[in-house]
Every structure is written in structure tokens, then in C-alpha cells.
N, C-alpha and C positions, 0 to 999 in steps of 0.2 A: 433765688433767694428763699430761705426757709421761713416759714411762718410760725409764730409762737402759739397759734390757734386761738388767740384772744379775738373777741368780736368787737366791732364798733357799736356803741350805744348812744342814742340820742337822749340827752338829759334835759328834762323839762321842769320848770317851776310853774305849776298850774297848767295852762295850755300853751305857754310860751317856751319854745326851745331855747335853752341857754348855752348849750354846747354839745359837742360830740366827744366821747371819751372811749378809749380802747381799754377793755377790762375782761376779766374772766366771768363776771356775772353782772346783771343789771344793778343790784344793790351796791356792788363794789364800784361800778362806774359812777353812781351818784355820790358815794362816799369820797372817792378820789377827786371828783369835780369840786366838791365843797372844800376838801383839804387844799386843793390847788388855789382856791380863792382866799385861803387864809383862815378858814373857819377852824376853831379848835375841836379836837376829837371828842372832848367831854361835853360838847354842846350838840353833837349829832346823835340822833336816835334812829336805829334801824326799825322800820315799821313793817317790813315784809320782804319778799324776795326781790322786789323791784322798787322799793320806796324807802326814803329816809326823811326825817324832819330836822330842821335847824331853826331855832327861835320861832317856832310856830309855822314856818313855811315848809310845805311838802315838796320834795323833789322826787320825780320818778324817772325811770330809764327804760327804754325799749330798744331792741336791736334795730340797727339801720339796715334797710333792704339794700342788698348789693347785687348788681346785675353781673352775672358771670358770662364771660365771652368764651365761645368754644375754642 
């Protein structure tokens, strides 16, 4: 099976993990997570390469560690 080379990212609100999302970048993962929850795009602000805010809440994303088998 071919991979599209996207990574899985853990999306967090504060210190709480709220989901895992597959995306090209951490910021895209956070944006897509919020869009999937029904948040409107004009309410989401990109804060950096791995963070966005929505109505005062900050969402960050980081790559999920994947164990590779030989």
C-alpha cells in the first residue's frame, strides 16, 4: 500500500490531547481538527508552525512517535 507521506499529529488543547490527525504539517493538523469539530475558518488564527487559536483557546500539534518494525 502506498503512503501519501503525511504524518500523524497529536492535537492538544493545553496539556490535554484532544485527537490525532493526519496532515502535512502540525499547523494543518490543528486547523483540520478544528474544522472537523465545526469551527468556522474565520474564527481560527494561525499562531505559528504548530499552533492555532480559536476563541481564545490554543491548540498545538506534535508528531506522534511511530515504532518501525524491521
